[in-house]
Residue, then its C-alpha position, 0 to 999 in steps of 0.5 A: x539471488x542469495x542474500x549477503x551472510x555477513x548481516x548478523x545483527x538481528x534486533x527486534x522484540x521477541x523475534x523468532x526465526x526458523x529455516x535456512x539461516x542464510x535467509x532466516x538472518x536477513x528476514x530477522x534484520x529486516x524486521x528489526x529495521x522497522x524499529x530503528x527507522x522512520x516510516x514516513x521518509x521520502x514519499x511514504x508519508x503521503x497517504x495512509x494506507x492499512x497494513x502497509x509494509x514498512x519502508x525499512x522492511x522493503x529497503x533491507x530486503x531489496x538492499x540484501x538481495x542485490x538486485x540492480x537491474x534485476x526485476x522485482x514484482x509486488x502484486x499487492x503493490x497497496x501504496x506503492x512501498x516497495x516500488x519507491x524502495x526498488x527506485x532507490x535501490x536499483x531494481x526494476x520495479x512492477x507494481x499491481x493491485x485490484x484497488x484503483x485507489x492503489x493504483x493511482x497512488x503508487x503512480x503518484x508515489x513513484x513520480x520522478x519530479x525535477x525542479x521544474x516539475x516540482x516548480x510547476x506542482x507548487x504553482x498548481x498547489x497555490x492556485x487550488x488552495x487560493x481558489x478553494x479559500x476564495x469560495x469559502x470566504x465568498x460562500x460560493x454555491x457548489x454542487x457535491x457530486x456524490x451519491x446521496x447516501x454519502x452526504x450524511x458523512x459530512x457536516x454541511x459546510x465541510x461538504x461544500x468545502x470539500x466539493x469546492x476544493x476538488x472543482x479547483x483541483x479538477x481544473x489543472x490541465x497537467x495530468x500528473x499534477x492533476x492525480x497528484x492533487x487528487x491523491x492529496x485530496x483523497x489522503x485528507x478527506x476521511x480525516x474531514x468525514x465522520x468516519x472515525x478513521x481509515x480502518x473503522x467506518x464507525x460514525x463519530x461526531x468532529x468539530x471542523x471549522x470553515x476553511x481548515x480542510x483548505x489549510x490542512x490540504x495546503x500544508x500537507x501539499x507542502x510536505x508532499x513537495x519536500x517528499x519527492x525533492x527527497x526522492x529525487x535526491x535519493x535516486x540511483x543512476x540509472x533509475x529505472x522507471x516503474x510500472x504500474x498495472x491493475x492486475x489479480x494476484x491470482x492471474x498474474x501470467x494472464x495479465x502481465x503476459x507469458x513472457x513476463x519474468x521476475x527475480x523476486x516477488x516482495x509483497x505483503x498480501x492482505x491479513x486473512x479476515x482482517x480488513x475490508x478495503x472496498x468499505x475503508x476506502x468507500x468515502x474516497x471512491x465516492x469522491x474520486x469518481x473510482x469504481x472498484x468493481x474488480x476489487x469488490x469481486x476479486x478482493x483476497x482476504x476480505x473480512x466479510x467473505x472469511x468471517x461470515x461462517x466456519x468455512x473461512x479457513x478453507x476459503x482462505x487456504x484456497x486464496x492463499x494457494x492461488x496467489x502462491x501459484x501465480x507467483x511461481x509462475x512468473x518467477x524465474x527458476x530459483x527465484x525467491x518470493x519474500x512475502x510480509x504476512x500477519x496471523x489470519x482471523x476467521x470467524x474467531x479461527x486464529x491462522x498463523x500465517x508462517x505455518x500456512x505458507x510453509x503448508x502450502x508451498x509445495x503444492x504451489x511451486x515453491x520450497x520453504x526457506x526461512x520465517x522470521x516472525x514478531x508478535x503484534x498487538x491485536x487492534x481490537x484488544x484480543x490476544x497478540x497475533x504475529x507478523x512474519x517475513x517469509x521467504x520461499x524459492x521456486x522449485 
Protein backbone atom coordinates (compact mmCIF):
# COMPACT_ATOMS: atom_id res chain seq x y z
CA UNK A 1 0.00 0.00 0.00
CA UNK A 2 3.00 2.36 -0.13
CA UNK A 3 2.43 5.06 -2.77
CA UNK A 4 4.80 5.61 -5.67
CA UNK A 5 7.78 7.70 -4.61
CA UNK A 6 8.45 9.22 -8.02
CA UNK A 7 5.90 12.03 -7.65
CA UNK A 8 7.69 15.22 -6.74
CA UNK A 9 5.58 17.92 -8.44
CA UNK A 10 3.53 19.48 -5.66
CA UNK A 11 2.05 22.77 -6.94
CA UNK A 12 -0.95 24.35 -5.24
CA UNK A 13 -1.40 27.66 -3.42
CA UNK A 14 0.28 27.97 -0.01
CA UNK A 15 0.34 24.22 0.41
CA UNK A 16 2.10 22.95 3.50
CA UNK A 17 2.77 19.40 4.64
CA UNK A 18 4.38 17.43 7.42
CA UNK A 19 5.07 13.81 8.25
CA UNK A 20 6.53 10.89 6.27
CA UNK A 21 7.68 12.36 2.91
CA UNK A 22 6.65 9.23 1.00
CA UNK A 23 3.07 10.09 1.96
CA UNK A 24 3.29 13.87 2.31
CA UNK A 25 4.39 14.40 -1.29
CA UNK A 26 1.47 12.44 -2.86
CA UNK A 27 -0.94 14.21 -0.52
CA UNK A 28 0.37 17.59 -1.67
CA UNK A 29 0.18 16.47 -5.29
CA UNK A 30 -3.43 15.39 -4.83
CA UNK A 31 -4.39 18.77 -3.35
CA UNK A 32 -2.62 20.54 -6.22
CA UNK A 33 -4.47 18.43 -8.80
CA UNK A 34 -7.80 20.09 -8.01
CA UNK A 35 -6.33 23.37 -9.23
CA UNK A 36 -5.40 21.78 -12.56
CA UNK A 37 -8.33 19.53 -13.53
CA UNK A 38 -12.05 20.10 -14.06
CA UNK A 39 -14.48 18.76 -11.49
CA UNK A 40 -17.44 17.94 -13.75
CA UNK A 41 -15.97 15.27 -16.02
CA UNK A 42 -17.60 11.87 -16.52
CA UNK A 43 -20.63 11.67 -14.18
CA UNK A 44 -19.20 13.97 -11.52
CA UNK A 45 -21.23 16.97 -12.65
CA UNK A 46 -24.61 15.26 -12.35
CA UNK A 47 -25.71 16.81 -9.06
CA UNK A 48 -24.38 19.45 -6.67
CA UNK A 49 -23.38 18.23 -3.23
CA UNK A 50 -21.95 20.43 -0.49
CA UNK A 51 -18.28 19.85 0.42
CA UNK A 52 -17.81 16.99 -2.02
CA UNK A 53 -14.29 15.80 -2.71
CA UNK A 54 -12.83 17.12 -5.95
CA UNK A 55 -12.56 14.18 -8.40
CA UNK A 56 -8.93 15.03 -9.11
CA UNK A 57 -8.04 14.42 -5.46
CA UNK A 58 -9.62 10.96 -5.49
CA UNK A 59 -8.09 10.18 -8.89
CA UNK A 60 -4.56 11.06 -7.81
CA UNK A 61 -4.75 9.14 -4.57
CA UNK A 62 -6.31 6.00 -6.05
CA UNK A 63 -3.71 6.02 -8.82
CA UNK A 64 -0.81 6.43 -6.43
CA UNK A 65 -1.86 3.63 -4.12
CA UNK A 66 -1.81 1.12 -7.01
CA UNK A 67 -5.06 -0.55 -6.13
CA UNK A 68 -6.14 -2.60 -9.16
CA UNK A 69 -8.29 -5.37 -7.74
CA UNK A 70 -7.95 -4.13 -4.16
CA UNK A 71 -10.76 -2.86 -1.97
CA UNK A 72 -11.48 0.79 -1.19
CA UNK A 73 -14.18 1.95 1.20
CA UNK A 74 -15.78 5.39 1.31
CA UNK A 75 -17.94 5.48 4.48
CA UNK A 76 -19.14 9.04 3.71
CA UNK A 77 -19.76 8.42 0.01
CA UNK A 78 -21.97 11.51 -0.49
CA UNK A 79 -22.40 12.05 -4.23
CA UNK A 80 -20.17 9.10 -5.18
CA UNK A 81 -16.98 10.85 -6.25
CA UNK A 82 -14.62 8.23 -4.83
CA UNK A 83 -16.77 5.41 -6.22
CA UNK A 84 -16.68 6.76 -9.77
CA UNK A 85 -12.92 7.26 -9.64
CA UNK A 86 -12.46 3.77 -8.14
CA UNK A 87 -14.33 2.31 -11.11
CA UNK A 88 -12.03 3.99 -13.61
CA UNK A 89 -8.84 3.06 -11.74
CA UNK A 90 -9.65 -0.61 -11.20
CA UNK A 91 -10.47 -0.73 -7.50
CA UNK A 92 -13.24 -2.80 -5.91
CA UNK A 93 -15.30 -0.05 -4.28
CA UNK A 94 -17.88 0.05 -1.52
CA UNK A 95 -19.64 3.24 -0.49
CA UNK A 96 -21.87 3.85 2.51
CA UNK A 97 -23.80 6.79 3.92
CA UNK A 98 -26.78 7.61 6.14
CA UNK A 99 -28.24 10.09 3.65
CA UNK A 100 -30.85 8.39 1.42
CA UNK A 101 -30.23 10.98 -1.28
CA UNK A 102 -26.51 10.21 -1.27
CA UNK A 103 -27.18 6.49 -1.67
CA UNK A 104 -29.53 7.00 -4.61
CA UNK A 105 -27.24 9.52 -6.29
CA UNK A 106 -24.16 7.32 -5.90
CA UNK A 107 -26.00 4.42 -7.49
CA UNK A 108 -26.99 6.56 -10.47
CA UNK A 109 -23.53 8.07 -10.98
CA UNK A 110 -21.90 4.63 -10.99
CA UNK A 111 -24.37 3.05 -13.41
CA UNK A 112 -22.48 1.36 -16.24
CA UNK A 113 -24.50 2.12 -19.35
CA UNK A 114 -23.88 0.49 -22.69
CA UNK A 115 -25.24 1.97 -25.92
CA UNK A 116 -28.56 0.12 -25.56
CA UNK A 117 -29.22 1.41 -22.04
CA UNK A 118 -28.19 4.94 -23.05
CA UNK A 119 -30.66 4.83 -25.92
CA UNK A 120 -33.37 3.52 -23.61
CA UNK A 121 -32.74 6.33 -21.12
CA UNK A 122 -32.75 8.89 -23.95
CA UNK A 123 -36.17 7.65 -25.03
CA UNK A 124 -37.43 7.86 -21.45
CA UNK A 125 -36.09 11.40 -21.12
CA UNK A 126 -37.81 12.43 -24.36
CA UNK A 127 -41.07 10.89 -23.18
CA UNK A 128 -40.95 12.66 -19.80
CA UNK A 129 -40.06 16.04 -21.33
CA UNK A 130 -42.79 15.77 -23.96
CA UNK A 131 -45.36 14.82 -21.33
CA UNK A 132 -44.36 17.65 -19.01
CA UNK A 133 -44.38 20.20 -21.84
CA UNK A 134 -47.83 19.08 -22.85
CA UNK A 135 -49.08 19.46 -19.28
CA UNK A 136 -47.73 23.02 -19.10
CA UNK A 137 -49.18 23.94 -22.47
CA UNK A 138 -52.61 22.46 -21.74
CA UNK A 139 -52.67 23.54 -18.08
CA UNK A 140 -53.36 19.96 -17.01
CA UNK A 141 -54.57 19.82 -13.36
CA UNK A 142 -52.09 18.15 -11.04
CA UNK A 143 -51.69 17.76 -7.30
CA UNK A 144 -48.28 18.27 -5.72
CA UNK A 145 -47.90 15.51 -3.14
CA UNK A 146 -46.00 17.59 -0.63
CA UNK A 147 -46.50 18.49 3.02
CA UNK A 148 -48.44 21.78 3.18
CA UNK A 149 -45.51 23.67 4.70
CA UNK A 150 -43.49 23.00 1.53
CA UNK A 151 -45.90 24.90 -0.74
CA UNK A 152 -44.54 28.31 0.32
CA UNK A 153 -41.21 27.51 -1.34
CA UNK A 154 -42.65 27.67 -4.88
CA UNK A 155 -44.60 29.96 -7.14
CA UNK A 156 -47.93 28.29 -7.99
CA UNK A 157 -47.10 27.72 -11.67
CA UNK A 158 -43.67 26.29 -10.79
CA UNK A 159 -45.20 23.99 -8.18
CA UNK A 160 -47.65 22.61 -10.77
CA UNK A 161 -44.95 22.18 -13.39
CA UNK A 162 -42.64 20.31 -11.03
CA UNK A 163 -45.50 18.11 -9.85
CA UNK A 164 -46.43 17.23 -13.43
CA UNK A 165 -42.79 16.55 -14.31
CA UNK A 166 -42.47 14.16 -11.38
CA UNK A 167 -45.68 12.37 -12.35
CA UNK A 168 -44.25 11.79 -15.82
CA UNK A 169 -41.04 10.44 -14.26
CA UNK A 170 -42.98 8.08 -12.00
CA UNK A 171 -44.68 6.60 -15.06
CA UNK A 172 -41.37 5.12 -16.26
CA UNK A 173 -41.35 1.38 -15.54
CA UNK A 174 -37.60 0.62 -15.80
CA UNK A 175 -36.17 0.95 -12.30
CA UNK A 176 -32.69 2.21 -13.26
CA UNK A 177 -34.09 4.82 -15.63
CA UNK A 178 -36.76 5.99 -13.20
CA UNK A 179 -34.18 6.35 -10.40
CA UNK A 180 -31.88 8.30 -12.73
CA UNK A 181 -34.72 10.62 -13.76
CA UNK A 182 -35.64 11.17 -10.12
CA UNK A 183 -32.05 12.17 -9.37
CA UNK A 184 -32.14 14.47 -12.41
CA UNK A 185 -35.27 16.04 -10.91
CA UNK A 186 -33.44 16.32 -7.57
CA UNK A 187 -30.57 18.11 -9.32
CA UNK A 188 -32.85 20.95 -10.50
CA UNK A 189 -35.54 21.25 -7.83
CA UNK A 190 -33.72 23.63 -5.46
CA UNK A 191 -32.89 25.92 -8.38
CA UNK A 192 -36.62 26.30 -9.08
CA UNK A 193 -37.63 26.77 -5.46
CA UNK A 194 -37.31 29.94 -3.37
CA UNK A 195 -34.40 28.42 -1.46
CA UNK A 196 -31.32 30.52 -2.19
CA UNK A 197 -28.95 27.61 -2.81
CA UNK A 198 -28.01 24.10 -1.74
CA UNK A 199 -26.04 25.44 1.21
CA UNK A 200 -28.36 28.26 2.23
CA UNK A 201 -31.98 27.76 3.26
CA UNK A 202 -32.72 31.48 3.08
CA UNK A 203 -35.86 32.24 1.05
CA UNK A 204 -35.42 34.62 -1.91
CA UNK A 205 -37.63 35.76 -4.78
CA UNK A 206 -36.93 34.20 -8.19
CA UNK A 207 -38.61 35.02 -11.49
CA UNK A 208 -39.24 31.76 -13.33
CA UNK A 209 -41.35 31.57 -16.47
CA UNK A 210 -43.63 28.67 -17.33
CA UNK A 211 -41.88 25.78 -19.06
CA UNK A 212 -38.40 26.75 -17.92
CA UNK A 213 -38.09 23.91 -15.38
CA UNK A 214 -38.91 21.33 -18.07
CA UNK A 215 -36.48 22.90 -20.54
CA UNK A 216 -33.73 22.94 -17.93
CA UNK A 217 -34.48 19.33 -17.00
CA UNK A 218 -34.14 18.33 -20.66
CA UNK A 219 -30.80 20.12 -21.10
CA UNK A 220 -29.38 18.60 -17.95
CA UNK A 221 -30.59 15.17 -19.05
CA UNK A 222 -28.63 15.44 -22.29
CA UNK A 223 -25.54 16.40 -20.27
CA UNK A 224 -26.03 13.29 -18.11
CA UNK A 225 -26.17 11.12 -21.22
CA UNK A 226 -22.83 12.48 -22.38
CA UNK A 227 -21.42 11.87 -18.89
CA UNK A 228 -22.42 8.20 -18.96
CA UNK A 229 -20.92 7.81 -22.42
CA UNK A 230 -17.64 9.37 -21.26
CA UNK A 231 -17.54 7.10 -18.21
CA UNK A 232 -18.14 4.01 -20.34
CA UNK A 233 -15.24 4.96 -22.63
CA UNK A 234 -12.96 5.50 -19.63
CA UNK A 235 -13.61 2.27 -17.73
CA UNK A 236 -10.89 -0.42 -17.64
CA UNK A 237 -11.37 -4.13 -18.21
CA UNK A 238 -12.18 -5.70 -15.90
CA UNK A 239 -14.29 -3.06 -14.21
CA UNK A 240 -15.64 -4.12 -10.84
CA UNK A 241 -19.21 -3.30 -9.91
CA UNK A 242 -19.48 -0.82 -7.03
CA UNK A 243 -21.67 -1.46 -4.01
CA UNK A 244 -23.58 1.21 -2.10
CA UNK A 245 -25.15 0.48 1.30
CA UNK A 246 -26.80 2.40 4.12
CA UNK A 247 -24.47 2.49 7.11
CA UNK A 248 -23.47 4.64 10.07
CA UNK A 249 -19.74 5.38 9.73
CA UNK A 250 -19.39 4.74 13.47
CA UNK A 251 -20.68 1.15 13.16
CA UNK A 252 -19.05 -0.14 9.99
CA UNK A 253 -18.09 -3.60 11.25
CA UNK A 254 -21.65 -4.17 12.45
CA UNK A 255 -23.23 -3.11 9.15
CA UNK A 256 -20.68 -4.42 6.63
CA UNK A 257 -20.13 -7.72 8.41
CA UNK A 258 -17.40 -9.14 10.61
CA UNK A 259 -15.52 -10.55 7.61
CA UNK A 260 -15.37 -7.36 5.55
CA UNK A 261 -11.88 -5.90 5.17
CA UNK A 262 -10.51 -3.23 2.83
CA UNK A 263 -7.04 -2.05 1.82
CA UNK A 264 -7.83 1.66 1.74
CA UNK A 265 -10.37 4.00 3.28
CA UNK A 266 -10.67 7.14 1.17
CA UNK A 267 -13.31 9.60 2.25
CA UNK A 268 -14.28 13.18 3.05
CA UNK A 269 -16.04 13.19 6.43
CA UNK A 270 -18.32 16.13 7.24
CA UNK A 271 -16.58 19.30 8.31
CA UNK A 272 -17.51 19.86 11.95
CA UNK A 273 -20.15 22.50 12.58
CA UNK A 274 -20.34 23.56 8.94
CA UNK A 275 -23.40 21.94 7.34
CA UNK A 276 -26.79 20.44 8.20
CA UNK A 277 -27.47 18.05 5.34
CA UNK A 278 -30.96 17.27 6.60
CA UNK A 279 -31.88 20.94 6.20
CA UNK A 280 -30.06 21.46 2.91
CA UNK A 281 -31.87 18.58 1.20
CA UNK A 282 -35.29 19.10 2.79
CA UNK A 283 -36.85 20.28 -0.51
CA UNK A 284 -35.60 17.13 -2.23
CA UNK A 285 -36.72 14.73 0.49
CA UNK A 286 -40.26 16.09 0.31
CA UNK A 287 -40.61 15.63 -3.46
CA UNK A 288 -38.89 12.24 -3.60
CA UNK A 289 -40.72 10.82 -0.59
CA UNK A 290 -37.42 10.11 1.16
CA UNK A 291 -37.35 9.75 4.92
CA UNK A 292 -33.99 10.83 6.39
CA UNK A 293 -34.81 9.51 9.87
CA UNK A 294 -31.47 7.74 10.31
CA UNK A 295 -29.57 10.79 9.06
CA UNK A 296 -31.46 13.13 11.37
CA UNK A 297 -30.60 10.94 14.37
CA UNK A 298 -27.04 10.06 13.36
CA UNK A 299 -25.67 12.90 11.22
CA UNK A 300 -22.01 13.44 12.09
CA UNK A 301 -20.62 16.97 12.33
CA UNK A 302 -24.04 18.67 12.09
CA UNK A 303 -23.95 22.39 12.80
CA UNK A 304 -27.19 22.17 14.79
CA UNK A 305 -25.54 19.76 17.23
CA UNK A 306 -22.02 21.18 17.48
CA UNK A 307 -22.77 24.89 17.65
CA UNK A 308 -25.47 25.01 20.27
CA UNK A 309 -23.20 25.34 23.33
CA UNK A 310 -19.59 25.27 24.57
CA UNK A 311 -19.50 21.46 24.62
CA UNK A 312 -19.35 21.25 20.83
CA UNK A 313 -15.61 20.55 20.72
CA UNK A 314 -15.97 17.62 23.11
CA UNK A 315 -18.88 16.17 21.10
CA UNK A 316 -16.94 16.58 17.85
CA UNK A 317 -13.90 14.79 19.27
CA UNK A 318 -16.15 11.94 20.36
CA UNK A 319 -17.76 11.62 16.92
CA UNK A 320 -14.42 11.70 15.11
CA UNK A 321 -12.93 9.16 17.49
CA UNK A 322 -15.88 6.85 16.89
CA UNK A 323 -15.63 6.87 13.09
CA UNK A 324 -11.84 6.54 13.18
CA UNK A 325 -12.14 3.45 15.38
CA UNK A 326 -14.77 2.01 13.03
CA UNK A 327 -12.48 2.58 10.04
CA UNK A 328 -9.54 0.87 11.73
CA UNK A 329 -11.71 -2.16 12.48
CA UNK A 330 -12.46 -2.81 8.79
CA UNK A 331 -8.96 -2.17 7.41
CA UNK A 332 -6.44 -4.92 6.78
CA UNK A 333 -3.30 -4.76 8.95
CA UNK A 334 -1.14 -1.89 7.69
CA UNK A 335 -4.13 -0.63 5.70
CA UNK A 336 -4.29 3.11 5.00
CA UNK A 337 -6.98 5.70 5.63
CA UNK A 338 -6.74 8.98 3.71
CA UNK A 339 -9.26 11.60 4.81
CA UNK A 340 -10.06 14.98 3.27
CA UNK A 341 -11.13 17.17 6.18
CA UNK A 342 -11.79 20.82 6.87
CA UNK A 343 -11.29 22.84 10.03
CA UNK A 344 -14.31 22.74 12.33
CA UNK A 345 -16.27 25.80 13.49
CA UNK A 346 -17.79 24.98 16.87
CA UNK A 347 -19.83 27.79 18.42
CA UNK A 348 -17.14 30.30 17.57
CA UNK A 349 -14.26 27.95 18.35
CA UNK A 350 -11.94 26.91 15.51
CA UNK A 351 -10.58 23.34 15.59
CA UNK A 352 -7.75 22.57 13.13
CA UNK A 353 -8.68 19.29 11.50
CA UNK A 354 -5.30 17.70 10.78
CA UNK A 355 -4.15 18.31 14.34
CA UNK A 356 -7.37 16.78 15.63
CA UNK A 357 -6.85 13.61 13.59
CA UNK A 358 -3.22 13.38 14.65
CA UNK A 359 -4.27 13.76 18.29
CA UNK A 360 -7.02 11.12 18.10
CA UNK A 361 -5.25 8.62 15.83
CA UNK A 362 -3.47 6.54 18.48
CA UNK A 363 -6.55 5.88 20.62
CA UNK A 364 -8.47 4.85 17.49
CA UNK A 365 -6.03 2.18 16.31
CA UNK A 366 -4.05 4.32 13.85
CA UNK A 367 -0.57 5.71 13.41
CA UNK A 368 -0.36 9.21 11.94
CA UNK A 369 1.67 9.24 8.71
CA UNK A 370 1.41 12.65 7.05
CA UNK A 371 -0.81 15.61 6.24
CA UNK A 372 -0.99 18.28 3.54
CA UNK A 373 -3.04 21.46 3.85
CA UNK A 374 -4.28 24.41 1.82
CA UNK A 375 -6.19 27.53 2.98
CA UNK A 376 -9.80 27.96 1.89
CA UNK A 377 -11.90 31.12 2.03
CA UNK A 378 -14.61 30.94 4.66
CA UNK A 379 -18.00 31.03 2.95
CA UNK A 380 -19.41 33.29 5.69
CA UNK A 381 -16.66 35.85 5.21
CA UNK A 382 -14.72 34.96 8.35
CA UNK A 383 -11.02 34.25 8.61
CA UNK A 384 -9.86 31.52 6.21
CA UNK A 385 -10.04 27.91 7.23
CA UNK A 386 -7.85 25.12 5.89
CA UNK A 387 -8.59 21.91 4.06
CA UNK A 388 -6.36 18.95 4.80
CA UNK A 389 -5.51 15.54 3.41
CA UNK A 390 -4.44 13.27 6.26
CA UNK A 391 -2.95 9.77 5.90
CA UNK A 392 -3.20 7.26 8.75
CA UNK A 393 -2.00 3.65 8.95
CA UNK A 394 -3.72 0.91 10.92
CA UNK A 395 -1.44 -0.21 13.73
